[in-house]
N, C-alpha and C positions, 0 to 999 in steps of 0.2 A: 913531804914528810907524813908518816902515818899518824893519823889521829887515834888517840887511845880514849876509850871510855874512862871516866873517873872511877877509881876503886871505891868500894862502898865503905861507909862508916856507920856506927850506931845511930839510929834515928832515921836512916834513909828508908824510902819506900820502894818495894819491889812488887811487880805484878806477876800474876799467873794467868795465862791464857791458853787456849787450845787451837792451834792453827791446823791441826790434822784430825786424828781420831778422837772420839768422844771419851770422856773420863769413865773408867770402869772400876775404879777403886777409890776408897776413902782417902782424901788428901789432907786430913787433919793432922796426921803425924808430921808431914812436911811443913805445914803452916806453923805448927808449934815449934818445929826446929828453927825455922827462919826467924820466928819471933824471939827464940832464945838467943839468937845471934844479935839481937837488938834492932831487928828490922821490922818495919810495918809492912803488912801484906795486903795488897789490893787484888781482889778476885774479879776476873773478867766474866762477862755474861756467858761465854762459851763453856765455862766449867759446869754449868747445869743444863746445857743445851744438847740436843741430839737430832740428827737428820741422817737416817740410814746409819752408816758406820761413822759418820763425821760428827764433830762437836758443833752442830748447827750447819746450816747451808753455807755455801761459799760467801755470800754477802755478809752474813753475821760474823764469820770467822775473819774476814777482811776488816770489817768495822771494829771488831774487838781488838785485833792486833794493832790497827792503825791508831785507835784511841790511846792505847798504852804507849805506842811509839811516840806520839805527839804530846803526851802528858809530861810537862816539865818537872813534875814532882817524882816521877817514876825514874829510878836510876838503873834498874835492871828488869828484864822480862824473861821469866821462865816459861818455856813450853811445858805444859802439864804432862804431856806424853807425846809419843811419836805416832806410829801407825801408818797412815797414808793420807795425803791431802794437801800438804804445803805447796806442792808444785801447781796445784789448781788455783792458788791465790797469789803466788809470788809476783806475777807481772802486774798486779793491780794494787800493789802496796806502794805508797809514796814515801820514799826514803829521804826526801830533801831536808826535812827537819832533823832527822837522825844524823845525817852527814854533818850538819852544823853543830850538833850537840849529841855525840854518840853515847849510847848506853849499852850495857852488857846484854847480849842475847844468849840464853843458856838452853842447851838440850842436846840430844843425840838422835841417832836413827833417822827418821824422816826429816828431822830438823837440819840434817845435812844440807837440804835445799837452801835454807837461810844462811848457814855457814858459808857455803860455796858462793852463793849470790853476793853476799856482802864482801867476801874476799875479792871476787872477780870484779865487782863494780866500784868498790870504795876502799878496799884494803884496810878495813877497820877490824881489829881483833874481836873474836867471839869465843864463847866458852863451850867446849864439848864436855858434858858432865851429867851427873845424875839429874833426873827430872822429878818433880813432885810425886808422880805416880810410882816411881821406882825407889823413892827415899826410904820407905818403911822396911824394905828388904835389903837395903844397901849396907855395906860394911862401914864401920866407923872411920876407917882409913880413907875410904872414897869420899865420905861426907866431909871429913876434915880437909881433904885436898880441894874440895869445892869451896869451902869457907876461905881457905888460904888464897885461892885464885881470886875470889870476889873482893877480898879485903886487902889485896896487894901484898900478901906475904910471899916469901921466896918459895918457888915451886921447883922441885927436882926429884928424880926417881932413880933408883938403882935396884936391879933385880937379876936373877939368874933364869935364863930361858930354859924351858924343858925341851926345846926343839933346836935344830941346827940354826945357826946364824951366819952372817958373813961379816968378818971383822973390818973395822975401819972407823974413821972419824969424819963427821960432816957437820957443817953449819948451814943453816938456811931457815926460811920461813916455813912453819908447819901448816899444812893444809890437809884436807881430806874429810873422812867420815865414813858413813855407811857405803859399802861398795856398790850395792844395787842402786842406791839413790844417786850416787855419782854417775853411774852409767846412764840413768834415766834423764839426766840433764846435760849429757855430753853434746857438744855442738851448739848449745844455747848460750844466751848472754849470762847464764849463771855458772858456766864452767870456768874454773880457774885456769890460769896459765901454769902448767906443771913444771916448766923449765926452771931449774935452779932451786926447786922447792924440796922439802922433805915431806913425803906423802905418808899419811896414816890411813889404813883401811881396816874395816871390820865388817862382819855380817852375821846374820842369824837366820836359821830355818831354811837355808837354801840347799838345793841338791848340789852334790859335789861337781857334777858336770856343768852346772850353771856358774859355779865359781870359776871353773876353767874357761868357760865361754866369755865371761865378763872380763877376766884378766887378759885374755887373748885380744879382746877388743882394745883394751888400753895399750897393749904392746903394738898391735898393728897400726893404731892411730898415732904412734910415736910419743905417747904420754909417759912411758917409762924410761925412754932413752936418755933424757937430759935431767933426770932427778939427781939431787945431791944425796938422797938417802931414802930408805923405805922402812916403814914400821908396820908390822902386822899385829893387830890387836886380837880380840877374841873372835873366833869363828865358832859360834855357839849353835848347838842343836842342828848340826849339819845332817842332811838326809842322803840316803843311798837308794838307788833303784834296786830291783830284784837282782839284777846283774850289777855288782859293784863297779863304780867308776875306776877305783883302784889307786887314786892319788889323793893325798891330803892337800889342803890349801898351801901348806908350806912347801911341799914337793912341787906343786904347780908353779908357784912363784919363783922358786929357784931355777927351774927349767927355763922360765921366761926371761930371767935377768942374767943368765949365765954369760952373756956377751958384754955386760956392763960391769963396772967396778965399784959402784957405790956400796956403802955398808947396808946390811939388811938385818933389822932386829925383828925377832919373832916373839910371840907369847906376851906382848905388852898388855898389862892389865887395864884395858879400856875397851868399851863396847857394851854388848848386851850381857853384862856380868854384874853380880852383886858387888864385886870389887872394881867398879868402873871408875878408875882414877881420872881426875880432871886434866884436860889439856886445853891450852889456849891456842886456837888457830889464828893465823895472821901475825904471829909473833916469832921472832928468831929463836931457834933452839940450838943447843950443842948436843949432838948425838955421838956417843962413843960405844962401839961394840968390840969386845975383845973376848974371843971364845964364846962361852955362854953368858958372859957378863955384859949387861946393857946398862948404860947411864944416859939419862936425858935431863938436861938442865936449861932453864931460861936465863 
């Protein structure tokens, strides 16, 4: 039976740490927001640390995350930002206490390493949503979805996609995250079992041909074949070579899944977006796609 972290309540303590890149923006807006939700905020040592592009060296980032993971008063841990670096420390984190008493882990982008590792190893839900460094520029709707997820309020979405979709209905555990990060942990102990799951993917700043290459790797490795459903989030700030690749991420994916019959939702408002709506990975969802209309409910 899946263990669920306890939903937050006013008076709870949440921590902010940096398992990857160093903080490059003021986090006071996020801290004030969390405090307005009635939460106490504990700041990790990595918020003020720097070692090249990282929020301190590997040792400090491991110790900071481990301290918050083992602190019984901390009910949720926010990654302050993504960037790169979580994969450098994931194998040296002791999750034994976390498994006995789970707490919410929140973030996106490079934090996909944590999401995927925790799903693969322990099956404990985590939260894909805005991080303290992205809070100041986030939409109110995305922040409200984060509050709802943390405090156990009902989470559901309905929208009209701007792109083609593939109609259908699916039920399954939601997994995924940043596409490039998922590819970087493929074949490791942090890779989830894709079979029977609903996969969410997003990315930022990649060349179009790289998106094609990564998605073809998933196809050739059999990761797409047995999905129950597929959700494409934001593919933001995509790049082209001087000679354009010629295909959009949506066109690439539809070519790759044409032999399968699961529903495909596009343009989901999550990823490297101001309107990065919150998703709970490791939890069952209902996905309904009818024409351009997409619904997702927990």
